[in-house]
N, C-alpha and C positions, 0 to 999 in steps of 0.2 A: 504494500500500500504506500502510495506516495504521500510524503508529509513535508512540512517546512520546519526547519530547526528554528526554535524560538529563543531558548535560553538554557543555561545550565546552573545548577546550584550544588556547591560542594559542602559536604558534611563529613569531615574526616577523610577517609580514603574512598568514600562512596560519593558518586556524582548522580544527581537526578537531572536528566535531560528532558526538556519540555519540547514537544513537537506538535504540530497542528495539521490536520487533514484539510483538503480543499473545502470540505463542508463545515469546517470549524470545530470538529471534535478534537479534544486534547489527548495526547499520549504522554505519559510520564514514564520514562525509561530509567531504571537504576542500573548502574554498572560501576565497576572499580575505576579509580582514577587512572590507573595504568592502561586499562582497556580503552578509555576515552582518549588518552594521548596517542593511541594508534590510529585514531580517526582524524580526518582533516575537516572539522566542522567550523563553519562560520555562520553567524546569525543570518537567517534568510535563505540559507542553502537548502537544497532538496535532499532529503534522506528517505530511504525506503525501509519499511518495517514488514516483517513477515513472521508467521508462527504456524505451528502445526495445530490442527483443530483439537487433537487430544490433549494439548497443553492449556486449554482454556477452561476457566472455572467461573461460574456465574454466582454472584452473591448479592444480597440485598442488605441495606443498612437498616437500623432499628426503626426509622421513620417509614420504611417501606416505599419511599419515594425515589431514592437514588439507587440505581443498579450499577454495581462495579464489577467489571470483568477483569480478572487477573490473568494475564497471558505471559508467555515466554517469547522473547525476541530471539531469533536464531540466525544472526549474521555469521557467515563463514563457519557454520557448525558449532558456534559457541552459543551458550544460552544465558540470557540475562532477564531478570524480572521486568515486566512491562505492565503498566496499569492503564486502562482506558475507562473513563467515567461517562455514564449516560444518566440523564435525569428523566424520570418517567412523568 
């Protein structure tokens, strides 16, 4: 899926990358800082995310309004946690 790289946030050695789809949905991708340093990301650049369907898990929060799908990003056969949020 094509996305646009929006920003990154560092918390220790973990980096959360924010990307946005053309329809405005957000992806929050967490990876290790060393893994991010291997990527050439600049704000506004195009990134592609993909996952295997068996790696997806559907959850609802306690208000039953927000559906959160936790997926795994698999670039170059590596796996990193990936979150995508939808609001019902």
